[in-house]
N, C-alpha and C positions, 0 to 999 in steps of 0.2 A: 504494500500500500504506500502511496506517496506520503511524504511527511509534511506536517504543518509546523510553522514556527510563529513566534509572536514578535511583532515590532512595536516598540513604545516610542512616543514622541510627546513633547510638552504641548501646552495649549496652542502654541504658535507653530506646531508641526516640526520643531527642531528635534532631531533624533536623540534619544537617550542611549548613548553608545554602550554603556555598561549593562543595559537591559536587553540588547539585541540578542535574539535566539535564546532568551532566558528559558530555563527548564520549567515545565508546567505539569500539573496533574488535573484530572477531573474536568477537562475542557468540554464545554457544550455551548452551542450558539444557535440562534433562531432568526428567522425572517418572517415578516408578515405584511399584509396589505390592509389598510394604507400604512406606509411608513418605510418599508425596505428592511435594512438591517435592524433587528429588534433588540435582542439581549444576548450577552455572552458572559459566561461565568467560568472561573478556573481558580486553581490554587497554585501559587508560586512557592515551592519549598525554600525556606531560608531560615537563618538564625533569628533570634528575637530582636537583635539590634537592627538588622536589615528590615525586619517586618515593621518596626516602629518608624524607620525612615520612610518606608512606603506610606504608612498610615498618615504621616505628617505632610507628605509632599505630593502624592500622586493623584489626588482627586482632580478631575477634569483633564487629566492627561489623555492622550489619544492612544487607543489600543487597536492594533490591526492584526487579524489572523491572516497569515500568508501561506500560500502554496508556491514555492520557488519565489518568483517576483510578481505573482498574481494575488490580488486582494480577494480573500474569501469572506471576510467579515470586517467591519470597521465601525468604531464608535468611541465614546468618551467614558472614562472611568467615573462611575457615580457612587459606588459603595465599596468600602474597604473594611475588612474585619480581620483582626489578628487571631491566628489559630495556633494550636500547639506546635504545628510543624511548618508554619510559614504565614503567608498573608492570602486571605481569600479576596478575590476581586470580582466585581460585577460591573460590566460596561453596558451601555445602551447606545443604539445607533443615533446618528445625528438628526434624525427626525425629532428627537427629544428636544432639540434646540427650538423647535417651533412652539414649544409650550413654556418658554422662559419669560417672554415679554408680551403682555397683552397689547391689543391693537384696536384702534378706533378710527373709522373713516367711513364716508359715504361714497358710493360709486353710482353714477347715473349714466346709463347707456354705455357701459364699459364691456369689453369682451372678457369672458372668463379667463382666457390666457393672460391678458394684461393684469387682471386682478391677482392671479396667482403669482405672477412675477413681482408685482408691487409689494405684496404682503411679505414675500420671502426677502426682498431687498430691504424693506423697512425694519424688520424685526427678527431676522434670523442670521446673525453675523457669522455663525459657525458653519453655515451651509454655503457651498461654493457659489460664487457669482456667475459661474458658467450656466446660463439658462437656455442653451441651445437645444436641450432635450425636453423643454416644456412645450407640449403640443397645443393645438387649437381645436377645441370641440365645436367651434363654429357657432357660438351663441353670444349674444349681447344681452346683458341684463342690467337692471337697476336694483341695487341692494344696499342696505345700510348696516354698519357694524358700530354700535354705540354702547355696547354693554361690556367693554373690556374683554372681548373675546380673544382667545389665543389664535395665532396664525394657523396652527394645526387644525383647530376646530373649523375655522373658516374654509380652509382648502378641502378638508374631508367632506364638508357639506356640499361644496361645489362639485366634488367628484360624484356624490350621490345623484346629483341632477343629470350627470352624463352629458350626452350630446342630443341633438334634435331627433336622432333615431332611437333614443332610449338606451344606448349602450353605456354602462357605467364607466367612469374614468377613475384612475387612482394616482396618488402621489407616492413616490418612493425615493429615498436617498440611497444611492448605491455607491460604487467605487469613487474615490477621490471626493467624497461629499457632494457629488453632482446630483441635482434634483431632476427627476423624471416625472412628467405629468402626461399620461397617455391613456387611451382606451385599452381595455383588456384585449390581449392578443387572441389570435385564432389558430396559429400554427402550433402543432404538437412539438414540444421541446424534448421530452423524455418518453421512453417506453419501459414497461416492466411487465412481469408475468405473475400469475396467481402464485406460483411456487416461491416467488420472491417476497411474499407477504408473510410476516412473522406473527406468531401468536403474541398476545399481550396488548395489541392495539385495540381500540374500540372499532371493530369492523363495521363497514358501512351498513346502514339500515334505511328502509323506506317504509312508509305507512300510508294506508288509505285515509287515516284520520287527518292527514295534513292536506287532503285534496278537496277543493271546492271549485266547481266549474260553472255554477250559476250563482251570481252574487248581486244583491241589492244593498242599498244603504238607507238607513233611517237618519233624519236630521231634523233640526228644529229652527224655525224662524219666528222670532218674537214669542217664544214659548209654545207655538203650535207645531205639532208633529207633522212631518212630511216624509215622503218616501220616493226614492228613484225607482225606475223599472229595473228588472233583472238584466244584467249583462251576462252573456253566455260565451263560453269557450268551447266551440264544437269539437276542436281537435282533442281536447282532454276527454270529452264524453265518448268519442270514438275510441280513443286509445284504451280507456279503462272499462268501456262497456257499462258505464255507471253515471247516473246523474246525482250530484250532491249540491244542494242549494242552501243558501243561508242569507240572512240580512245582518249587516254589521252596523254599528252606531258611528255616525260621523259627528255627533254632538251638535252644537250651535254652529250652523254653517249655511252658506248660500247653496243653491242647487248645483252650481258649477263645482264648488269645492267638494260637495258630497259625491258627485259623479267621478271626480278625480280620485277620491279615496276609494270608491267602489272599484274602479277600473284597475287601480294599482293593486288592491287586494286580490282581485281575480288573477292578475298577471303573476303575482307571487305564489298563488295557491292552485293554479290549474294543473301543475305537475307536482309530484312528490319530491321534495328536495332531499338530496343525499345528506345523511348525518353521520357523525363519528369521524374516525381518522384511520389511517393506514400506517403500519410500521413495516418498513421494507428494508431489504438488505442488498438490493441490486438494481441499478438503473443503467440504461444505455442511451446514448445521445443520438437523436435523430439528425441533428444539424450537421454532424461531422461526416455523415455518409457511411460510417462504420458502426452500424447499429448492433453488431454482435460483440463489441468490446465493452466491458463494464467501465463505467465512469465513476470517479470518486463521488460518494454520496453527498459530500459537503458542498458540491457545486450547484445542487438543486436549490432554487430560490422561490419565494412566494411570487406569484404572477406567471410562473412557468405553466405549461400545460402537459399533463401526464396522460399517457394512453395505456390502459390495461390491455395487453396485446392478445391474450388468449381467452378472453371471455367469449362465450358463444351466444349469438353470432359475433364473430370477431370483427373488430375494426380493421379495415383493409389497408388504410393508408394514412399518412400524416394530414391529409386534407379532409378527412371525414369530419362531419360536424360533431360538436360536443353534445353528449346526451346525459351528462351528469353521472354516468356510471362507468362507461368504457373510456370516455375522454372527458377530462374535467380540468378546470382551473385549480391551481394550488393557492389556497388562501394563506396558509402558514406552513413553515417547516421548522423542525427542531432536530438538531444533529448532535449525537453523543460520540465524541472521538474515541474514547476507550473501548466502547462496545461496537463502534462503527455501525451505529443504528440511526436510521432516518425515520422520523415520524412526519407524516404529511396530513394536513387538514384540508379536505376538499372545500371548494367555495360553494356557498349556498347563494340563492338569489339575493341581490342587493336589497337592503332593508329600506326601500324607498317609502313604504307605507309608514314606517316609524317617523320619518321626517314629516309626512303630511299630518299625521295624527298629533304630533307635537305642536305643529303650527296651529292646528284647529283648536287647540286648547288655550291659545294665547288670547289676551284681550283683543277686542274687535279691531281697534286701530292698528295694533301691531300685526295681527293676523293678515289684514288686508294688505299692509305694506309688504310683508315678507312673502305672502302667498301669491300675490299678483304676478310677480316675475316668474315664479315656478309654473303657474297655470298658463302663462303666455307661451312658455317654452313647450309645454305639453300639447298645446292646441295645434 
């Protein structure tokens, strides 16, 4: 197996020469969306004097997990704990910098792309100024942030809006602290087989209890109960040979808001989302063209797409559409170096309904201000 090593730098990214290729134990690290590099923990074996020196000095230092000269994980040291045999270190990815300084500003008829760039520039000094990988979802919105919101919350909410076609977008800080803002990909990145799935993970499950393919919404105007008609997802009814109908509550809302909540709920529940996670010991890269050669598990990241190659009927190619079972987005990864074990959390549908319901419960003036832009996008 290829070797990993640890590079340490101070907050200005100057190398700590004495700590280069420092010995470590119990290394594990994770990635997730939104965010990118998420958390890394390890133990540096050392004497008590050295441990206290770390304890006193190394908070906010940069810790990078390296494979040769390639970054595998990158973040800042946030927690230090002196142990009997050394110093325990926990680092978190640089997306954490977006929750350091709150941000207040109004945007009128701005593109989402420009808002993301402006927010990162104004309040995220540890994230790279290279914004060449911030994409454009093609939307112009009017929105106000006057409640000391953090940049991370703002950009995550914009990502839930997605683009005009309804595709969710995500923010991630990857190598060299560079931000990426992009739609979820469609090309398969990795493939694995059922025999590569280990016991111990929460194996995927699906349930008819999660499916609703005819949905209406109750709502109130000036205290009077109203109701929308039922929206129907014919594809879901055909697929499962079953009609499951319900009415949901949209609270105090206009008819347009109630319809938006109804339609979003139907979109989220017309199919049964995959739940649980997979613990795997072998993946192969599709992109390299050498799909029979195992790839180090630590290279798999959130946002990649995994294909279970031998489920029946099997997916035939990297271009097959995602069905949430054979081919799916990876929402989170967690890798343990000592056991060489990778745990993957498949992505579920974006929680766009949660955003709408949260807005619906705000005071009327705030709800109208915040909801109007979202509904104009959906129209």
